[in-house]
C-alpha positions in Angstrom: -37.5 22.9 -25.8 -37.1 19.1 -25.3 -34.6 17.0 -27.0 -34.1 13.2 -27.7 -30.9 11.4 -28.9 -30.6 10.4 -32.5 -30.0 6.7 -31.9 -28.6 5.9 -35.3 -25.8 8.7 -34.8 -25.3 7.5 -31.1 -24.6 4.0 -32.3 -22.1 5.6 -34.8 -20.3 7.3 -32.2 -20.5 4.5 -29.5 -20.4 1.1 -31.4 -20.6 -1.9 -29.2 -21.5 -5.7 -29.2 -25.0 -4.7 -28.3 -26.7 -1.8 -30.1 -28.2 1.4 -28.5 -31.9 0.8 -28.8 -33.2 3.1 -26.3 -32.1 6.2 -24.7 -31.7 4.3 -21.4 -29.0 2.3 -23.0 -26.7 5.5 -23.2 -26.9 5.4 -19.4 -26.8 1.6 -18.4 -24.5 -1.1 -18.2 -25.0 -4.7 -18.7 -23.8 -6.9 -15.7 -23.8 -10.8 -15.3 -26.2 -11.4 -12.3 -25.6 -15.0 -11.3 -25.7 -15.9 -14.9 -28.4 -13.6 -16.2 -27.5 -10.5 -18.2 -29.0 -7.5 -16.2 -29.1 -3.8 -17.4 -28.5 -1.4 -14.6 -29.2 2.3 -14.9 -25.9 3.7 -13.2 -26.3 7.0 -14.8 -30.1 7.7 -14.5 -31.5 9.4 -11.8 -34.8 9.5 -10.0 -36.2 12.3 -12.3 -37.1 12.6 -16.0 -34.1 12.7 -18.4 -33.5 16.2 -19.4 -31.1 16.6 -22.4 -29.0 19.6 -22.5 -27.2 20.1 -25.8 -23.6 21.4 -25.7 -20.8 22.0 -28.4 -17.5 24.0 -28.4 -18.4 27.7 -28.3 -17.3 29.7 -31.2 -20.2 30.6 -33.2 -20.7 34.4 -33.9 -24.2 35.0 -32.4 -25.1 33.6 -29.0 -28.2 31.4 -29.3 -28.0 30.8 -32.8 -29.9 27.6 -33.8 -29.1 24.9 -36.4 -32.1 25.4 -39.1 -32.1 21.4 -39.7 -32.3 20.1 -36.3 -33.8 22.9 -34.1 -31.0 22.5 -31.7 -29.0 25.6 -30.4 -25.3 25.7 -31.3 -22.5 26.2 -28.6 -23.7 26.2 -25.2 -26.8 28.5 -25.5 -29.0 25.9 -23.7 -26.6 25.3 -20.8 -26.2 29.1 -20.3 -30.1 29.2 -20.1 -29.7 26.5 -17.1 -26.9 28.2 -15.2 -27.6 31.9 -15.3 -25.0 34.6 -14.4 -23.6 33.7 -11.1 -24.9 30.4 -10.8 -22.9 27.4 -10.0 -23.1 23.8 -11.2 -20.9 20.7 -11.6 -20.5 18.7 -14.9 -19.3 14.9 -14.5 -17.8 13.8 -17.8 -18.2 9.9 -18.2 -17.7 7.1 -20.7 -20.7 5.1 -19.7 -22.3 5.4 -23.2 -19.1 4.1 -24.6 -18.6 1.1 -22.1 -22.0 -0.4 -21.5 -20.9 -3.7 -20.3 -19.1 -5.1 -17.6 -16.8 -8.2 -17.9 -16.5 -10.8 -15.0 -16.1 -11.9 -12.5 -13.4 -13.1 -13.0 -12.0 -10.0 -14.4 -9.8 -9.5 -17.2 -5.9 -9.3 -16.9 -4.8 -7.9 -20.4 -3.5 -4.2 -20.2 -6.0 -2.5 -22.2 -8.9 -4.3 -20.6 -7.3 -3.3 -17.1 -7.7 0.2 -18.1 -11.3 0.0 -19.2 -12.0 -2.1 -15.9 -10.4 0.7 -13.8 -13.0 3.1 -15.4 -15.7 0.6 -14.3 -14.5 0.8 -10.6 -14.9 4.7 -11.1 -18.4 4.0 -12.5 -17.0 5.3 -15.6 -16.7 8.9 -14.3 -13.5 10.4 -15.8 -13.7 14.1 -14.9 -15.5 16.8 -13.0 -15.7 20.5 -13.5 -17.5 23.6 -12.3 -20.0 25.2 -14.7 -20.2 29.1 -13.7 -22.9 31.3 -15.5 -21.5 34.5 -16.8 -22.9 37.7 -18.5 -20.6 37.6 -21.4 -20.8 35.4 -24.5 -20.7 32.5 -24.4 -22.8 32.5 -21.2 -20.9 30.0 -19.2 -17.4 29.3 -18.2 -15.7 26.1 -17.0 -13.5 26.0 -14.0 -11.3 22.7 -13.8 -8.1 21.1 -13.4 -6.4 20.5 -15.8 -7.0 23.7 -17.7 -6.3 21.9 -20.9 -9.9 20.2 -20.6 -11.4 23.9 -21.3 -11.6 23.3 -24.9 -12.0 20.2 -27.1 -11.5 17.9 -24.6 -14.4 19.0 -22.5 -16.7 19.6 -25.6 -15.9 16.4 -27.3 -18.5 14.5 -29.0 -17.9 11.3 -27.5 -17.6 12.6 -23.8 -20.9 13.1 -22.4 -21.8 14.4 -19.0 -24.2 14.9 -16.1 -25.0 18.2 -14.6 -25.7 18.8 -11.3 -26.4 21.8 -8.9 -25.5 22.3 -5.2 -28.3 22.2 -2.7 -27.6 24.3 0.7 -28.7 23.6 3.9 -32.1 25.1 5.0 -30.4 26.8 8.0 -28.4 29.1 5.6 -31.4 30.0 3.1 -30.9 33.6 4.0 -27.1 33.6 3.2 -27.1 31.2 0.4 -26.3 33.8 -2.3 -23.4 35.2 -0.2 -22.0 31.5 0.2 -22.6 30.9 -3.6 -20.5 34.1 -4.5 -17.8 33.1 -2.1 -17.5 29.5 -3.7 -17.5 31.1 -7.1 -14.6 33.4 -6.1 -12.7 30.2 -4.6 -13.3 28.3 -7.7 -11.5 30.9 -10.0 -8.7 31.7 -7.4 -7.7 28.1 -6.9 -8.1 27.2 -10.6 -5.4 29.7 -11.0 -2.9 28.9 -8.3 -3.4 25.0 -8.2 -1.2 22.5 -10.2 -2.7 19.2 -11.5 -0.8 15.9 -10.7 0.0 13.7 -13.8 -1.9 10.8 -12.5 -4.9 11.8 -10.4 -5.8 8.2 -9.8 -2.9 7.7 -7.4 -2.9 11.3 -5.9 -4.1 11.8 -2.3 -6.5 14.6 -1.3 -4.4 16.9 0.2 -7.1 19.3 1.6 -8.3 16.4 3.7 -9.8 18.4 6.6 -11.3 21.7 7.4 -8.0 22.8 9.0 -6.1 21.9 6.0 -8.6 23.9 3.8 -7.8 27.1 5.8 -4.2 26.5 5.0 -4.8 26.3 1.4 -7.0 29.2 1.3 -4.0 31.4 3.3 -1.6 30.1 0.6 -4.0 30.9 -2.3 -4.3 34.6 -0.9 -0.6 35.1 -0.5 -0.1 33.4 -3.8 -2.3 35.8 -5.6 -0.7 38.8 -4.0 3.0 38.0 -5.4 4.3 35.7 -2.5 6.7 33.0 -4.2 6.8 30.9 -1.3 3.0 30.6 -1.2 2.8 29.8 -4.9 5.7 27.1 -4.4 3.3 25.4 -2.0 0.9 24.2 -4.7 3.7 22.6 -6.7 4.7 20.2 -3.8 3.6 16.8 -4.5 1.5 16.5 -1.6 -0.4 19.8 -2.6 -1.1 18.9 -6.2 -4.8 19.3 -7.1 -6.9 17.0 -9.5 -10.2 17.5 -10.9 -12.5 16.3 -8.1 -10.4 18.0 -5.4 -10.4 21.4 -7.0 -14.1 21.2 -6.7 -14.1 19.7 -3.2 -11.5 22.2 -2.0 -13.2 25.3 -3.5 -16.6 24.5 -2.2 -15.4 23.5 1.0 -13.4 26.7 1.3 -16.4 28.8 0.2 -18.4 27.4 3.1 -16.0 27.5 5.8 -13.7 30.6 4.9 -15.3 33.8 4.2 -13.2 35.9 1.9 -13.6 39.1 4.0 -11.4 41.5 5.9 -12.9 40.3 9.2 -11.7 37.0 8.6 -8.3 37.3 6.8 -6.7 40.4 8.2 -5.9 38.8 11.4 -4.6 35.8 9.5 -2.6 37.5 6.7 -2.2 41.1 7.8 -3.8 44.3 6.5 -1.2 44.9 3.5 -1.7 41.4 2.1 -5.6 41.4 2.6 -5.7 44.8 0.8 -3.6 43.7 -1.9 -5.8 40.5 -2.5 -9.0 42.5 -2.4 -7.5 45.1 -5.0 -6.8 42.1 -7.3 -10.4 41.0 -7.3 -11.5 44.7 -8.1 -9.0 44.8 -11.1 -10.1 41.2 -12.2 -13.7 42.3 -12.3 -12.7 45.5 -14.3 -11.3 43.1 -17.0 -7.5 43.3 -16.0 -5.8 39.9 -16.0 -4.4 40.4 -12.6 -5.6 37.2 -11.2 -5.6 34.9 -14.3 -2.2 35.9 -16.0 -0.7 32.8 -15.1 -3.4 30.4 -15.5 -2.5 28.4 -18.8 -4.0 30.9 -21.0 -7.5 30.8 -19.3 -8.6 34.3 -20.2 -12.2 33.0 -20.1 -11.9 33.2 -16.4 -11.9 36.9 -16.6 -15.6 36.7 -17.5 -16.4 35.4 -14.1 -17.2 38.1 -11.6 -15.7 37.5 -8.4 -16.5 39.1 -5.0 -15.2 39.9 -1.4 -17.5 38.5 1.0 -19.5 41.2 3.4 -17.8 41.1 6.7 -21.1 39.8 8.3 -20.4 36.4 6.6 -19.4 33.9 8.9 -18.1 30.5 8.5 -21.3 28.1 7.9 -20.9 26.3 11.2 -21.8 29.5 12.9 -25.3 29.3 11.4 -26.0 25.6 12.0 -28.6 24.7 14.7 -27.2 24.3 18.1 -27.2 20.4 17.9 -25.3 20.3 14.5 -22.8 23.3 15.2 -19.8 21.1 16.5 -20.2 18.5 13.9 -20.6 21.2 11.1 -17.3 22.8 12.0 -15.4 19.8 11.1 -17.6 18.8 8.1 -16.5 19.2 4.5 -18.7 20.4 1.8 -18.7 16.7 0.6 -17.7 13.6 2.4 -14.2 12.4 0.8 -14.2 8.7 0.1 -11.7 6.1 1.3 -10.2 3.5 -1.0 -12.4 1.0 0.7 -15.5 3.1 0.2 -14.8 3.5 -3.8 -14.7 -0.2 -3.9 -17.7 -0.9 -1.8 -19.8 1.4 -4.0 -18.4 -0.2 -7.0 -19.7 -3.5 -5.7 -23.1 -2.4 -4.6 -24.1 -0.4 -7.9 -23.0 -3.4 -10.1 -24.3 -6.2 -7.9 -27.1 -4.7 -5.9 -27.9 -7.2 -3.2 -30.7 -5.2 -1.8 -32.4 -5.5 -5.4 -31.5 -9.0 -6.5 -31.1 -10.7 -2.9 -28.9 -12.9 -1.1 -28.2 -15.0 -4.0 -25.3 -12.4 -4.7 -23.6 -13.2 -1.5 -20.9 -15.3 -3.2 -20.7 -13.0 -6.2 -19.9 -9.9 -4.1 -17.3 -11.9 -1.9 -15.6 -13.0 -5.0 -15.6 -9.5 -6.5 -14.0 -8.3 -3.2 -11.3 -11.1 -3.3 -10.4 -10.2 -6.9 -9.9 -6.6 -6.0 -7.7 -7.3 -2.9 -4.5 -6.9 -4.7 -5.3 -3.6 -6.3 -6.5 -2.3 -3.1 -3.2 -3.4 -1.3 -1.4 -1.8 -3.9 -3.0 1.5 -4.1 -3.2 1.8 -0.4 0.7 1.3 -0.4 0.2 -2.0 1.8 3.7 -2.7 1.7 4.9 0.3 3.7 3.7 -1.2 7.0 5.2 -3.9 9.2 4.8 -7.4 8.4 2.8 -7.9 11.6 0.3 -5.0 10.8 -0.1 -6.5 7.2 -1.0 -10.1 8.8 -3.5 -8.3 11.2 -5.2 -6.4 8.5 -5.3 -9.4 6.1 -7.0 -11.2 8.8 -9.4 -8.6 9.2 -10.2 -8.4 5.5 -10.6 -12.1 5.5 -13.2 -11.8 8.1 -15.2 -9.2 6.3 -14.9 -11.2 3.1 -16.4 -14.1 4.7 -19.2 -12.1 6.3 -20.1 -10.8 3.0 -20.0 -14.4 1.6 -22.7 -15.7 4.2 -26.3 -15.6 2.9 -28.7 -14.0 5.3 -32.3 -14.0 5.7 -32.6 -10.6 4.2 -30.5 -7.5 3.2 -31.0 -5.7 6.5 -29.7 -8.7 8.5 -26.7 -8.6 6.2 -26.1 -4.8 6.9 -26.2 -5.5 10.6 -23.8 -8.5 10.2 -21.5 -6.6 8.2 -21.0 -3.3 10.3 -18.9 -4.6 13.0 -16.3 -6.6 10.6 -16.1 -3.6 8.4 -15.5 -1.2 11.3 -12.6 -3.5 12.7 -11.0 -3.3 9.3 -11.5 0.3 9.0 -10.0 0.8 12.3 -7.0 -1.3 11.5 -6.3 0.6 8.2 -6.6 3.8 10.2 -4.2 2.9 12.9 -1.4 1.6 10.2 -2.1 5.2 8.3 -3.5 3.3 5.1 -6.6 5.2 5.0 -6.4 7.4 2.0 -8.8 9.9 1.1 -10.0 10.6 -2.3 -12.7 13.0 -4.0 -13.1 11.2 -7.4 -15.7 12.3 -9.9 -17.9 9.3 -9.0 -18.1 10.8 -5.3 -20.4 13.7 -6.8 -22.3 11.1 -8.9 -22.9 8.7 -5.8 -24.2 11.8 -3.7 -26.5 12.9 -6.3 -27.7 9.3 -6.7 -28.3 9.1 -2.9 -26.0 6.3 -2.9 -23.3 7.8 -0.7 -23.9 10.1 2.4 -23.7 13.8 1.7 -22.0 16.1 4.1 -22.8 19.8 4.1 -24.2 20.0 0.6 -26.6 17.9 -1.2 -26.2 17.6 -5.3 -29.3 17.8 -7.3 -29.6 16.3 -10.7 -30.0 19.2 -13.5 -29.6 17.2 -16.7 -27.8 15.1 -19.1 -25.1 16.8 -21.5 -25.2 15.4 -25.0 -23.2 16.7 -27.9 -25.6 18.8 -30.1 -24.8 16.8 -33.1 -26.3 13.7 -31.5 -29.6 15.4 -30.5 -32.8 16.4 -32.3 -35.9 18.2 -31.3 -38.4 15.9 -29.6 -42.0 15.6 -30.9 -43.2 14.4 -27.7 -44.5 16.2 -24.7 -41.8 15.1 -22.4 -39.8 12.2 -21.4 -41.0 9.5 -19.0 -39.7 9.1 -15.6 -36.6 6.9 -15.3 -35.8 4.6 -12.6 -32.5 5.7 -10.4 -29.7 3.3 -10.1 -30.0 1.0 -7.3 -28.0 -1.0 -4.8 -26.3 0.0 -1.5 -24.5 -3.1 -0.5 
């Protein structure tokens, strides 16, 4: 079944200065490009738009349809996409609500600053894992905070983009085993981890493969009753926000097989046996693992597994020339604050698309964002001399951006050394903070940010069932991808 949005109802849910006239408007932003208003499809992909209806589960019969619209209630369609055992990701966004970008210059009013902060994050507010299960309603959502699992996740005005992980070709024969390991990691980490109050200012705690091993060991011990290990997840530096939960669990699922061969040497036979027994009792319906998980009894529906002893860390299957790099590679490449800002500029003022006339505008945007960059990176914590050195390097980079070149590739070549000097100085001053924001997953799927071990493939756009109707057409037209690389 194919669906299309009811634009009249969409306008009622997302009113704005400009009406929603086509479905493209739901996924685009209007930006001033040197005095001309341009519509940029930031939330469209290089594939036909596929609408997947959702609603809060709670109907008596799985797959029941609304007779008037022909659209399934609950999450029947979503459960048909992510079959039992499957894993996907849902990026919750506000693009349909915020369809115009102010400035530059940018607004200074408090309320507008909050909206503008969302623009920097590409309007991507939350990311969760979608896990297919056998029992009604067919899917379970693994996410931090756990409170998103009900009304907040299924809200009418909070649409989403569904993605699916794509594994490297060189683990094709082990793909299901890695997928199962990831699924177990998702549930176990969803239980033991604690989200921060303000995820915008929270660092990526598991910022290396070595750190991920530590998190997995603490998780195993915590789920066997080790109170010291449980306390680890309450420490400020180890709090886990929504994107970090996905980043941590997927990276752990690839590098840290949950089997006796891997973990008995690290945690001991008795601890490992207690963990394996907890997995077994979870699968029999006992609330062993999820008993303290914020009333997340739905996680009991997810079948967990202990990996076969033959499963090794993913790097051991890599081609020889990639093996060393794969050992230290995360599932996804976390973003620096510098990269978050860079991608914001590239997506909204795409120099490769509109040419070197955007040089001055891009530089102006970066200058305006400098105070926010310094505040979030905690610039005031380094010495005055280091601040002056970094300021000079940032000035040099902005000046490089501002120069019109003969073409886009020449601009990229000129920018590279200036950028590398600035990044090196930030690392040296320990100001290079790492993040895994929801927009990171979005950018990887758009092919606008380098992937690491896993690629992400577009599955569909989640739109609330009440805003969709059965489509009389044979299928949607192909949509362009959002462009711009800076």
